[in-house]
Kinemage of the C-alpha trace (Angstrom):
@kinemage 1
@onewidth
@group {chain A} dominant
@subgroup {mainchain}
@vectorlist {calphas} color= white
{ca met a 1} P 33.228 -33.105 -45.048
{ca glu a 2} L 30.360 -35.377 -44.578
{ca arg a 3} L 32.600 -37.768 -42.589
{ca arg a 4} L 33.840 -34.884 -40.338
{ca ala a 5} L 30.486 -33.439 -39.946
{ca met a 6} L 29.718 -36.944 -38.777
{ca leu a 7} L 32.796 -37.180 -36.200
{ca lys a 8} L 32.021 -33.892 -34.763
{ca ala a 9} L 28.398 -34.994 -34.219
{ca ala a 10} L 29.481 -38.277 -32.573
{ca ala a 11} L 32.076 -36.424 -30.511
{ca leu a 12} L 29.530 -33.608 -29.138
{ca gly a 13} L 26.946 -36.568 -28.860
{ca gly a 14} L 29.149 -38.751 -27.088
{ca leu a 15} L 29.440 -36.459 -24.035
{ca gly a 16} L 27.852 -37.467 -20.296
{ca gly a 17} L 24.080 -36.696 -20.262
{ca leu a 18} L 24.065 -36.290 -24.323
{ca gly a 19} L 23.623 -39.931 -25.406
{ca val a 20} L 26.201 -41.549 -23.395
{ca ala a 21} L 25.635 -45.490 -23.951
{ca gly a 22} L 27.604 -46.874 -21.275
{ca cys a 23} L 31.377 -46.812 -23.018
{ca ser a 24} L 33.966 -45.092 -20.938
{ca glu a 25} L 37.307 -46.064 -22.681
{ca glu a 26} L 37.339 -45.777 -26.675
{ca arg a 27} L 39.512 -45.342 -29.383
{ca pro a 28} L 38.194 -42.839 -31.748
{ca pro a 29} L 36.448 -44.586 -34.502
{ca pro a 30} L 38.186 -45.721 -37.518
{ca arg a 31} L 38.555 -44.222 -41.516
{ca lys a 32} L 35.986 -45.470 -43.808
{ca arg a 33} L 36.835 -43.113 -46.603
{ca arg a 34} L 40.310 -44.019 -47.263
{ca pro a 35} L 42.815 -46.763 -46.093
{ca pro a 36} L 44.906 -45.925 -42.986
{ca pro a 37} L 47.917 -44.038 -43.632
{ca pro a 38} L 51.333 -45.582 -43.227
{ca lys a 39} L 53.028 -44.858 -39.856
{ca pro a 40} L 55.634 -42.604 -39.426
{ca thr a 41} L 59.223 -44.195 -40.219
{ca gly a 42} L 61.875 -41.845 -39.907
{ca pro a 43} L 62.656 -38.534 -37.716
{ca ala a 44} L 61.531 -36.245 -40.796
{ca asp a 45} L 58.959 -38.409 -42.042
{ca trp a 46} L 56.011 -35.475 -41.685
{ca asn a 47} L 54.668 -36.719 -44.574
{ca ala a 48} L 52.540 -39.565 -42.891
{ca leu a 49} L 51.243 -37.511 -40.160
{ca glu a 50} L 49.983 -34.673 -42.670
{ca arg a 51} L 47.875 -37.475 -44.520
{ca gly a 52} L 46.775 -39.205 -41.418
{ca leu a 53} L 45.053 -35.572 -40.718
{ca asp a 54} L 41.247 -34.373 -41.497
{ca gly a 55} L 42.892 -31.311 -40.251
{ca lys a 56} L 45.999 -29.360 -41.525
{ca leu a 57} L 49.422 -29.714 -40.860
{ca val a 58} L 51.785 -26.472 -40.749
{ca arg a 59} L 55.542 -27.175 -41.252
{ca pro a 60} L 58.548 -24.335 -41.220
{ca ser a 61} L 58.666 -23.797 -45.011
{ca asp a 62} L 54.952 -23.211 -45.380
{ca ala a 63} L 53.472 -20.233 -45.851
{ca ser a 64} L 51.148 -19.824 -43.245
{ca tyr a 65} L 54.091 -20.958 -40.712
{ca arg a 66} L 54.527 -17.609 -39.515
{ca glu a 67} L 50.814 -17.023 -38.379
{ca ala a 68} L 50.362 -20.692 -37.004
{ca arg a 69} L 53.424 -20.389 -34.513
{ca arg a 70} L 51.894 -16.931 -33.089
{ca leu a 71} L 50.418 -16.933 -29.322
{ca tyr a 72} L 48.441 -14.241 -27.974
{ca ile a 73} L 51.708 -12.733 -26.157
{ca pro a 74} L 53.963 -11.588 -28.667
{ca arg a 75} L 57.098 -12.574 -26.634
{ca tyr a 76} L 56.608 -15.859 -28.026
{ca asp a 77} L 56.775 -15.422 -31.570
{ca arg a 78} L 60.296 -16.634 -31.766
{ca val a 79} L 59.487 -20.151 -30.855
{ca arg a 80} L 59.721 -22.289 -33.303
{ca pro a 81} L 57.558 -25.821 -33.428
{ca ala a 82} L 58.478 -28.715 -35.545
{ca gly a 83} L 55.342 -28.515 -36.596
{ca val a 84} L 51.295 -26.957 -35.898
{ca ala a 85} L 48.585 -29.499 -36.317
{ca tyr a 86} L 45.387 -28.304 -36.540
{ca cys a 87} L 43.039 -30.905 -35.321
{ca glu a 88} L 39.324 -30.812 -36.789
{ca thr a 89} L 38.651 -34.796 -34.328
{ca pro a 90} L 39.722 -36.613 -31.747
{ca gln a 91} L 41.166 -39.461 -34.166
{ca asp a 92} L 43.069 -36.163 -35.389
{ca val a 93} L 44.319 -35.496 -31.861
{ca ala a 94} L 45.226 -39.375 -31.902
{ca glu a 95} L 47.048 -39.554 -34.384
{ca cys a 96} L 49.693 -36.882 -33.162
{ca val a 97} L 49.507 -38.595 -30.277
{ca ala a 98} L 50.847 -41.805 -31.568
{ca phe a 99} L 53.447 -39.650 -33.721
{ca ala a 100} L 54.874 -37.654 -31.112
{ca thr a 101} L 54.995 -41.183 -28.835
{ca leu a 102} L 56.860 -42.927 -31.630
{ca lys a 103} L 59.373 -40.006 -32.539
{ca arg a 104} L 59.675 -39.267 -28.719
{ca met a 105} L 58.995 -35.499 -29.376
{ca pro a 106} L 57.927 -32.646 -27.187
{ca val a 107} L 54.282 -31.935 -27.558
{ca ala a 108} L 52.489 -28.879 -26.655
{ca val a 109} L 48.616 -28.697 -26.653
{ca arg a 110} L 46.789 -25.111 -27.694
{ca cys a 111} L 43.505 -23.689 -27.867
{ca gly a 112} L 43.299 -20.169 -27.304
{ca gly a 113} L 47.344 -19.275 -26.406
{ca his a 114} L 46.870 -17.524 -23.938
{ca ser a 115} L 49.839 -19.055 -21.564
{ca tyr a 116} L 51.495 -16.324 -19.536
{ca ala a 117} L 54.475 -18.682 -19.517
{ca gly a 118} L 54.329 -19.253 -23.306
{ca trp a 119} L 53.698 -23.015 -23.117
{ca ser a 120} L 50.897 -23.392 -25.452
{ca thr a 121} L 53.859 -23.398 -28.172
{ca gly a 122} L 57.351 -25.600 -28.083
{ca thr a 123} L 59.850 -26.535 -30.269
{ca gly a 124} L 58.466 -30.155 -31.250
{ca leu a 125} L 54.583 -30.989 -32.351
{ca val a 126} L 52.208 -28.528 -31.264
{ca ile a 127} L 48.881 -29.800 -31.233
{ca asp a 128} L 46.010 -27.435 -31.620
{ca val a 129} L 42.038 -28.083 -31.309
{ca ser a 130} L 40.926 -24.590 -32.675
{ca pro a 131} L 39.104 -26.068 -35.607
{ca met a 132} L 36.864 -28.312 -32.957
{ca asp a 133} L 34.529 -25.394 -31.876
{ca ala a 134} L 31.014 -26.678 -32.043
{ca val a 135} L 28.571 -25.401 -29.407
{ca arg a 136} L 25.589 -27.476 -29.474
{ca arg a 137} L 22.568 -26.837 -26.436
{ca asp a 138} L 20.313 -29.893 -25.116
{ca gly a 139} L 18.044 -28.956 -22.990
{ca asp a 140} L 19.703 -27.233 -19.569
{ca arg a 141} L 22.976 -28.439 -21.059
{ca ala a 142} L 25.595 -27.868 -23.593
{ca ala a 143} L 28.413 -29.637 -25.676
{ca val a 144} L 31.069 -27.594 -26.487
{ca glu a 145} L 34.290 -28.791 -28.411
{ca ala a 146} L 37.562 -27.729 -26.812
{ca gly a 147} L 38.573 -24.770 -29.577
{ca thr a 148} L 35.733 -22.818 -28.699
{ca arg a 149} L 36.669 -19.511 -27.962
{ca leu a 150} L 34.870 -17.512 -25.281
{ca ile a 151} L 33.198 -14.962 -27.549
{ca asp a 152} L 31.580 -17.535 -29.623
{ca leu a 153} L 30.539 -19.846 -26.447
{ca tyr a 154} L 28.343 -16.430 -25.293
{ca asp a 155} L 27.116 -16.221 -28.747
{ca lys a 156} L 25.844 -19.410 -29.648
{ca leu a 157} L 24.111 -19.899 -26.472
{ca ala a 158} L 22.847 -16.459 -25.873
{ca gly a 159} L 20.454 -16.698 -28.657
{ca asp a 160} L 18.629 -19.581 -26.133
{ca gly a 161} L 18.407 -17.217 -23.170
{ca val a 162} L 21.181 -19.504 -21.259
{ca ser a 163} L 25.298 -19.206 -20.985
{ca val a 164} L 28.149 -21.033 -18.701
{ca pro a 165} L 29.923 -19.335 -16.042
{ca ser a 166} L 33.207 -18.347 -18.241
{ca gly a 167} L 36.069 -15.702 -17.945
{ca ser a 168} L 35.697 -12.192 -20.216
{ca cys a 169} L 38.567 -12.318 -22.231
{ca pro a 170} L 36.957 -12.692 -25.922
{ca thr a 171} L 39.865 -14.890 -27.672
{ca val a 172} L 40.555 -17.194 -24.380
{ca gly a 173} L 39.891 -20.842 -25.145
{ca val a 174} L 37.090 -22.802 -23.151
{ca ala a 175} L 39.197 -25.754 -22.825
{ca gly a 176} L 42.496 -24.089 -20.776
{ca leu a 177} L 40.123 -22.045 -18.683
{ca thr a 178} L 38.129 -25.104 -17.431
{ca leu a 179} L 40.667 -27.168 -16.953
{ca gly a 180} L 42.581 -24.655 -14.459
{ca gly a 181} L 39.234 -23.642 -12.848
{ca gly a 182} L 37.807 -20.800 -14.577
{ca leu a 183} L 37.281 -17.674 -12.557
{ca gly a 184} L 34.919 -15.071 -14.328
{ca val a 185} L 32.227 -12.705 -13.980
{ca thr a 186} L 29.553 -14.620 -12.964
{ca ser a 187} L 31.750 -17.208 -10.874
{ca arg a 188} L 30.233 -15.909 -7.736
{ca ala a 189} L 26.389 -16.484 -9.028
{ca tyr a 190} L 26.868 -19.891 -10.871
{ca gly a 191} L 30.305 -21.450 -9.731
{ca leu a 192} L 33.684 -21.472 -11.505
{ca ser a 193} L 33.553 -22.780 -14.984
{ca cys a 194} L 34.571 -26.551 -14.198
{ca asp a 195} L 32.086 -26.347 -11.627
{ca ala a 196} L 29.618 -26.740 -14.467
{ca leu a 197} L 30.989 -29.387 -15.990
{ca glu a 198} L 29.378 -32.621 -16.278
{ca ala a 199} L 31.384 -34.305 -18.474
{ca val a 200} L 34.895 -34.483 -20.618
{ca gln a 201} L 36.339 -36.281 -23.518
{ca val a 202} L 40.003 -36.585 -23.102
{ca val a 203} L 42.474 -38.010 -25.735
{ca thr a 204} L 45.252 -39.891 -23.300
{ca ala a 205} L 48.962 -40.447 -23.662
{ca asp a 206} L 47.805 -44.024 -25.155
{ca gly a 207} L 46.012 -42.902 -27.639
{ca arg a 208} L 42.288 -43.563 -26.037
{ca leu a 209} L 39.748 -41.105 -26.090
{ca leu a 210} L 38.242 -41.339 -22.571
{ca thr a 211} L 34.421 -40.055 -21.502
{ca cys a 212} L 35.193 -39.007 -17.973
{ca asp a 213} L 32.396 -38.326 -15.663
{ca ala a 214} L 31.161 -38.511 -12.047
{ca gln a 215} L 30.899 -42.361 -12.635
{ca gln a 216} L 32.867 -43.130 -15.951
{ca asn a 217} L 36.954 -42.287 -15.179
{ca pro a 218} L 36.247 -40.265 -12.083
{ca asp a 219} L 39.571 -39.658 -10.825
{ca leu a 220} L 40.347 -38.027 -14.650
{ca phe a 221} L 37.375 -36.236 -14.248
{ca trp a 222} L 38.308 -34.390 -11.145
{ca ala a 223} L 41.750 -33.455 -12.332
{ca cys a 224} L 40.071 -31.960 -14.948
{ca arg a 225} L 38.072 -29.617 -12.847
{ca gly a 226} L 41.290 -27.297 -11.677
{ca gly a 227} L 44.216 -29.681 -12.438
{ca gly a 228} L 45.571 -27.318 -15.184
{ca gly a 229} L 45.555 -27.712 -19.089
{ca gly a 230} L 48.063 -29.678 -20.696
{ca asn a 231} L 48.674 -32.007 -17.851
{ca phe a 232} L 46.706 -35.056 -18.229
{ca gly a 233} L 46.074 -35.675 -22.219
{ca val a 234} L 44.378 -33.593 -24.786
{ca ala a 235} L 40.727 -32.602 -23.653
{ca val a 236} L 38.311 -32.636 -26.859
{ca ser a 237} L 35.281 -31.691 -25.821
{ca phe a 238} L 33.174 -30.552 -22.532
{ca thr a 239} L 29.460 -31.174 -21.166
{ca phe a 240} L 28.309 -27.640 -19.245
{ca arg a 241} L 25.473 -27.221 -16.930
{ca thr a 242} L 23.799 -23.883 -18.184
{ca his a 243} L 21.943 -21.032 -16.328
{ca asp a 244} L 19.468 -18.706 -17.585
{ca val a 245} L 20.477 -15.298 -18.626
{ca gly a 246} L 18.458 -12.041 -18.873
{ca asp a 247} L 19.645 -8.595 -18.606
{ca val a 248} L 22.354 -7.525 -16.746
{ca thr a 249} L 24.289 -4.677 -14.959
{ca pro a 250} L 27.916 -4.008 -16.000
{ca phe a 251} L 29.074 -0.982 -13.566
{ca ser a 252} L 32.339 0.896 -12.609
{ca met a 253} L 33.302 3.186 -9.625
{ca arg a 254} L 36.242 5.780 -10.009
{ca trp a 255} L 37.988 7.339 -7.084
{ca pro a 256} L 40.996 9.964 -7.108
{ca trp a 257} L 44.354 8.354 -6.208
{ca arg a 258} L 44.529 9.881 -2.925
{ca lys a 259} L 42.172 7.767 -1.995
{ca ala a 260} L 43.408 4.320 -2.764
{ca ala a 261} L 44.100 3.080 0.938
{ca asp a 262} L 40.658 3.443 1.798
{ca val a 263} L 38.906 2.117 -1.458
{ca val a 264} L 41.272 -1.147 -1.176
{ca arg a 265} L 40.206 -1.426 2.602
{ca gly a 266} L 36.778 -0.704 2.149
{ca trp a 267} L 36.737 -2.738 -1.135
{ca gln a 268} L 38.246 -6.094 0.149
{ca arg a 269} L 35.898 -6.139 3.676
{ca trp a 270} L 32.856 -5.940 1.763
{ca ala a 271} L 33.377 -7.765 -1.856
{ca pro a 272} L 33.879 -11.396 -0.564
{ca glu a 273} L 30.966 -10.879 1.393
{ca ala a 274} L 28.519 -9.692 -1.251
{ca pro a 275} L 25.517 -11.291 -2.618
{ca gly a 276} L 26.615 -13.843 -5.344
{ca glu a 277} L 24.422 -11.727 -7.830
{ca val a 278} L 27.229 -9.232 -7.862
{ca trp a 279} L 31.124 -9.367 -8.736
{ca thr a 280} L 33.528 -7.001 -8.538
{ca ser a 281} L 37.020 -6.112 -9.805
{ca leu a 282} L 39.234 -3.438 -8.094
{ca his a 283} L 41.728 -2.381 -10.177
{ca leu a 284} L 44.962 -0.300 -9.677
{ca asp a 285} L 46.893 1.064 -12.761
{ca thr a 286} L 48.572 3.108 -14.870
{ca gly a 287} L 47.986 4.129 -18.513
{ca pro a 288} L 50.170 3.170 -21.326
{ca asp a 289} L 50.993 7.064 -22.258
{ca glu a 290} L 51.233 8.104 -18.260
{ca gly a 291} L 52.441 6.916 -15.036
{ca ala a 292} L 49.691 8.635 -12.844
{ca pro a 293} L 48.093 5.581 -11.389
{ca gly a 294} L 44.363 5.249 -11.054
{ca ile a 295} L 41.760 3.247 -9.108
{ca glu a 296} L 38.705 1.461 -10.194
{ca val a 297} L 35.651 -0.896 -9.265
{ca thr a 298} L 34.427 -2.664 -11.860
{ca gly a 299} L 31.457 -4.982 -11.654
{ca leu a 300} L 28.986 -6.770 -13.083
{ca ala a 301} L 25.483 -7.170 -11.283
{ca leu a 302} L 22.485 -9.564 -12.288
{ca ala a 303} L 20.079 -7.496 -10.250
{ca gly a 304} L 19.969 -4.284 -7.686
{ca ala a 305} L 23.036 -2.578 -9.236
{ca asp a 306} L 22.123 0.574 -7.370
{ca gly a 307} L 21.976 -1.162 -4.151
{ca his a 308} L 25.474 -2.846 -4.239
{ca arg a 309} L 27.110 0.323 -5.522
{ca glu a 310} L 25.580 2.294 -2.552
{ca arg a 311} L 26.943 -0.320 -0.433
{ca leu a 312} L 30.197 -0.542 -1.739
{ca thr a 313} L 30.622 3.200 -1.494
{ca ala a 314} L 29.357 2.871 2.108
{ca ala a 315} L 32.002 0.551 2.912
{ca ile a 316} L 34.597 2.500 1.445
{ca gly a 317} L 33.663 5.607 3.267
{ca thr a 318} L 33.951 8.031 0.508
{ca asp a 319} L 31.934 8.773 -2.892
{ca pro a 320} L 33.503 8.014 -6.375
{ca ala a 321} L 34.487 10.989 -8.004
{ca ser a 322} L 32.692 8.942 -11.024
{ca thr a 323} L 30.578 6.143 -11.402
{ca thr a 324} L 28.411 4.409 -14.351
{ca ala a 325} L 25.702 1.757 -14.532
{ca arg a 326} L 23.580 0.368 -17.555
{ca ser a 327} L 21.388 -2.475 -17.920
{ca arg a 328} L 22.841 -4.456 -21.266
{ca pro a 329} L 21.391 -7.635 -22.734
{ca tyr a 330} L 23.851 -10.781 -21.226
{ca met a 331} L 25.498 -10.925 -24.693
{ca asp a 332} L 25.892 -7.089 -25.084
{ca ala a 333} L 27.317 -7.313 -21.632
{ca met a 334} L 29.929 -9.743 -22.170
{ca thr a 335} L 31.491 -7.759 -25.079
{ca phe a 336} L 31.541 -4.892 -23.276
{ca met a 337} L 33.298 -6.601 -19.966
{ca gly a 338} L 35.749 -8.124 -22.619
{ca gly a 339} L 36.460 -4.912 -24.114
{ca cys a 340} L 35.190 -5.267 -27.254
{ca ala a 341} L 31.778 -3.739 -27.161
{ca gly a 342} L 30.193 -2.228 -30.126
{ca gln a 343} L 32.163 -4.670 -32.343
{ca ser a 344} L 30.866 -7.462 -34.459
{ca ile a 345} L 31.373 -11.097 -33.313
{ca glu a 346} L 34.242 -11.021 -35.968
{ca gln a 347} L 35.979 -8.321 -34.247
{ca cys a 348} L 36.604 -10.187 -31.028
{ca his a 349} L 38.529 -12.591 -32.182
{ca gly a 350} L 42.234 -11.918 -33.125
{ca gln a 351} L 42.765 -11.179 -37.070
{ca gly a 352} L 44.083 -14.133 -39.687
{ca ala a 353} L 43.238 -16.795 -41.801
{ca leu a 354} L 43.483 -20.141 -39.178
{ca pro a 355} L 41.518 -21.546 -37.181
{ca gly a 356} L 40.690 -19.690 -34.006
{ca leu a 357} L 41.052 -16.547 -36.132
{ca arg a 358} L 38.918 -14.161 -38.513
{ca pro a 359} L 40.212 -12.578 -41.599
{ca gly a 360} L 38.127 -9.589 -40.181
{ca gly a 361} L 39.343 -10.015 -36.511
{ca ala a 362} L 40.140 -6.656 -34.677
{ca phe a 363} L 41.129 -7.938 -31.133
{ca pro a 364} L 44.386 -7.206 -30.095
{ca arg a 365} L 47.720 -8.967 -29.300
{ca thr a 366} L 49.085 -8.065 -26.316
{ca glu a 367} L 52.617 -7.856 -24.955
{ca tyr a 368} L 52.734 -8.639 -20.871
{ca ser a 369} L 53.507 -10.576 -18.115
{ca gly a 370} L 51.643 -12.081 -15.526
{ca lys a 371} L 51.584 -13.333 -12.014
{ca ser a 372} L 49.067 -13.541 -9.041
{ca his a 373} L 47.996 -14.367 -5.602
{ca ile a 374} L 45.038 -15.802 -3.836
{ca ala a 375} L 44.167 -14.112 -0.770
{ca tyr a 376} L 43.037 -15.907 1.928
{ca arg a 377} L 42.758 -12.843 4.572
{ca pro a 378} L 42.374 -9.368 3.891
{ca leu a 379} L 45.561 -6.903 3.238
{ca pro a 380} L 46.426 -5.193 6.759
{ca asp a 381} L 47.576 -1.937 6.275
{ca asp a 382} L 51.074 -1.996 5.744
{ca ala a 383} L 50.522 -4.488 2.765
{ca ile a 384} L 48.263 -2.057 1.303
{ca ser a 385} L 50.839 0.703 1.569
{ca ala a 386} L 53.520 -1.911 0.092
{ca leu a 387} L 51.164 -2.199 -2.681
{ca leu a 388} L 50.460 1.272 -3.312
{ca asp a 389} L 54.119 2.386 -3.203
{ca arg a 390} L 54.783 0.345 -6.622
{ca phe a 391} L 52.533 2.824 -8.412
{ca asp a 392} L 53.962 5.865 -5.973
{ca arg a 393} L 57.866 5.666 -6.679
{ca gly a 394} L 57.692 7.845 -9.182
{ca asn a 395} L 59.688 5.353 -11.662
{ca asp a 396} L 58.271 4.697 -15.536
{ca val a 397} L 55.474 2.444 -14.396
{ca arg a 398} L 53.234 3.211 -17.499
{ca asn a 399} L 50.921 0.385 -18.795
{ca arg a 400} L 51.229 -1.539 -15.274
{ca ser a 401} L 48.084 -3.509 -14.020
{ca val a 402} L 46.982 -5.320 -10.420
{ca leu a 403} L 43.490 -6.566 -10.277
{ca met a 404} L 41.628 -8.061 -7.607
{ca asp a 405} L 38.923 -10.388 -8.472
{ca ala a 406} L 36.304 -10.862 -5.630
{ca met a 407} L 35.844 -14.662 -4.494
{ca gly a 408} L 33.242 -16.110 -2.124
{ca ala a 409} L 29.440 -16.933 -2.896
{ca ala a 410} L 29.217 -20.243 -5.146
{ca ile a 411} L 32.832 -20.501 -5.360
{ca ala a 412} L 33.013 -21.060 -1.764
{ca arg a 413} L 30.077 -23.632 -1.650
{ca val a 414} L 31.961 -25.593 -2.965
{ca gly a 415} L 34.760 -28.197 -1.261
{ca pro a 416} L 38.550 -27.759 -1.566
{ca gly a 417} L 38.522 -31.521 -2.248
{ca asp a 418} L 35.667 -32.069 -4.644
{ca thr a 419} L 37.718 -30.841 -7.553
{ca ala a 420} L 41.224 -30.095 -8.189
{ca phe a 421} L 40.487 -26.280 -7.469
{ca pro a 422} L 42.036 -25.923 -4.002
{ca his a 423} L 41.355 -22.269 -3.107
{ca arg a 424} L 37.536 -22.424 -2.520
{ca lys a 425} L 38.480 -20.394 0.756
{ca gly a 426} L 39.845 -17.267 -1.024
{ca leu a 427} L 38.722 -13.877 -0.321
{ca phe a 428} L 39.792 -12.753 -4.001
{ca cys a 429} L 42.570 -13.382 -6.541
{ca val a 430} L 45.136 -11.190 -6.956
{ca gln a 431} L 46.586 -10.702 -11.178
{ca tyr a 432} L 49.812 -8.915 -11.533
{ca leu a 433} L 50.339 -7.400 -15.014
{ca ala a 434} L 53.225 -5.666 -16.999
{ca pro a 435} L 55.148 -5.751 -20.026
{ca asp a 436} L 58.235 -4.812 -17.491
{ca asp a 437} L 59.302 -8.399 -15.883
{ca ala a 438} L 61.540 -6.452 -13.406
{ca trp a 439} L 58.540 -4.053 -11.884
{ca leu a 440} L 56.219 -7.242 -12.034
{ca ser a 441} L 58.791 -9.576 -10.052
{ca ala a 442} L 59.469 -6.776 -7.444
{ca thr a 443} L 55.812 -5.982 -7.117
{ca his a 444} L 54.798 -9.579 -6.535
{ca ala a 445} L 57.843 -10.003 -4.318
{ca ala a 446} L 56.585 -6.934 -2.036
{ca met a 447} L 53.270 -8.462 -1.688
{ca glu a 448} L 54.725 -12.392 -0.735
{ca pro a 449} L 55.037 -11.597 2.817
{ca his a 450} L 51.186 -11.292 2.730
{ca leu a 451} L 49.925 -13.137 0.171
{ca gly a 452} L 51.963 -15.875 -0.739
{ca gly a 453} L 51.245 -19.415 -0.952
{ca ala a 454} L 48.694 -19.785 -3.080
{ca ala a 455} L 48.349 -19.012 -6.810
{ca tyr a 456} L 45.917 -19.367 -9.486
{ca val a 457} L 47.235 -22.332 -12.168
{ca asn a 458} L 45.712 -20.132 -14.637
{ca tyr a 459} L 47.966 -17.117 -14.565
{ca thr a 460} L 51.089 -19.615 -15.227
{ca asp a 461} L 54.155 -17.752 -13.285
{ca ala a 462} L 57.097 -19.063 -14.818
{ca asp a 463} L 59.514 -18.183 -12.042
{ca leu a 464} L 57.107 -19.077 -8.742
{ca lys a 465} L 59.115 -21.200 -6.414
{ca asp a 466} L 56.975 -23.477 -4.830
{ca trp a 467} L 54.570 -23.763 -8.050
{ca ala a 468} L 53.051 -27.074 -7.194
{ca his a 469} L 51.648 -26.323 -3.574
{ca ala a 470} L 50.744 -22.465 -4.915
{ca tyr a 471} L 48.409 -24.077 -7.482
{ca tyr a 472} L 47.155 -27.216 -6.127
{ca gly a 473} L 47.452 -27.242 -2.574
{ca pro a 474} L 46.415 -30.333 -0.737
{ca asn a 475} L 45.335 -31.629 -3.942
{ca leu a 476} L 48.976 -31.807 -5.560
{ca asp a 477} L 49.338 -35.652 -4.129
{ca arg a 478} L 46.204 -36.900 -5.809
{ca leu a 479} L 47.079 -35.371 -9.131
{ca arg a 480} L 50.318 -36.598 -8.929
{ca lys a 481} L 48.296 -40.180 -9.011
{ca val a 482} L 46.107 -39.368 -11.702
{ca lys a 483} L 49.131 -38.149 -13.947
{ca ala a 484} L 51.019 -41.549 -13.310
{ca ala a 485} L 48.000 -43.339 -14.152
{ca his a 486} L 47.340 -41.573 -17.389
{ca asp a 487} L 50.854 -40.622 -18.441
{ca pro a 488} L 53.495 -42.831 -16.968
{ca gly a 489} L 55.796 -42.188 -19.634
{ca arg a 490} L 54.993 -38.120 -19.242
{ca leu a 491} L 54.536 -37.449 -22.959
{ca phe a 492} L 52.446 -34.475 -21.689
{ca arg a 493} L 55.349 -31.844 -20.010
{ca phe a 494} L 56.181 -29.020 -19.354
{ca pro a 495} L 58.239 -26.920 -16.755
{ca gln a 496} L 55.543 -26.608 -14.486
{ca ala a 497} L 53.491 -30.200 -15.347
{ca val a 498} L 52.242 -32.149 -12.524
């Protein structure tokens, strides 16, 4: 336990701005407590890998295998990895990389396991970083290990009155979110998660532990800010700039469905140009028990919620049927926005005994697929009609959602090529969610003529035809060069790997 704590402290302390002493390329420190394990010698020689890990290796014959292979989305329970390695240190990650390279075995990198396409798992070795979940504040920065869930990121910083711009779902992992950009409820005020990133440590395909920041390995640092998780190596820790937090005001406004066209028209004119202190999301959805559609705008205001709601109402031109707003402490607001208001931090986790889960966890797994667009211009009237028609057809459209999250403000103040996330001029991100793939595909196709060409890599869409340009736009060529430099053998590969 002593050595593990030391290695965790070294990983956290070794990030840019938190004690880096000039070394930018290093191998994880050698083990001192026991002699090096023998290298794997045969296709079934997993025992050597297990002896080489401080963490836990789970194989198909183990009692915990059924739990270990689960992702957040239940449909991927059918995938059977050859092994799941819960890595406690960067050295554990390097052991797994060496094993997979020697065996020419496919690897999947997993943190929160929320990949829409199921690419947090596979038939080879799953490298799970969940045990690495320490968070340490140092002045106006936070050192965060890659396995940290968002609920823990918020919780461990809120006591010091600070936070990092991040997402809302409590069980999402900080690594995948940040590597894909990191849209969230404070992004318009403070930027994307990747905009607050000052350094990242990555274990690359050759087993090196690289510190990446503006001076050291700058191309890989650039790629890790929006280039997508699992592409260039295994991120093991991050250094973020923090921002001060206080009370904030979550709010919601609902209109009758007959006013839906007016709400979409007014919201999309107002939301991207609103002050950065307010974030809003427009929801079109149907409940799980009935197909009657509803329309709602939810939001988070850092200050002046009443004024923002009044201006939105004026832009729409009709009063909401109902509205709610309540000032809350920041941590309380994050649990509220994440769907686990009134629950303990443990309950905001998924249930289970393995790392990243909690015995008392109550946050449910959810069966759905997702697709996305990034809107660079407002929807014209015929596009709004086409979208609403997807909910009005009288078909069984229960439990379907289209969410439009406002962009602009701080997001747009960063250049499209300054980080790998290219969609800085987007007005809003459109996310389509449904358990029914046919409805989802038809809805996405109906909007493609109006919004096609850009999508968000963190809402991975396995059916997207020109995914590389949709996710990365003009940054694609540079990302491919970074990939060739750091993973020439394409150890880290999946159907939409760079």
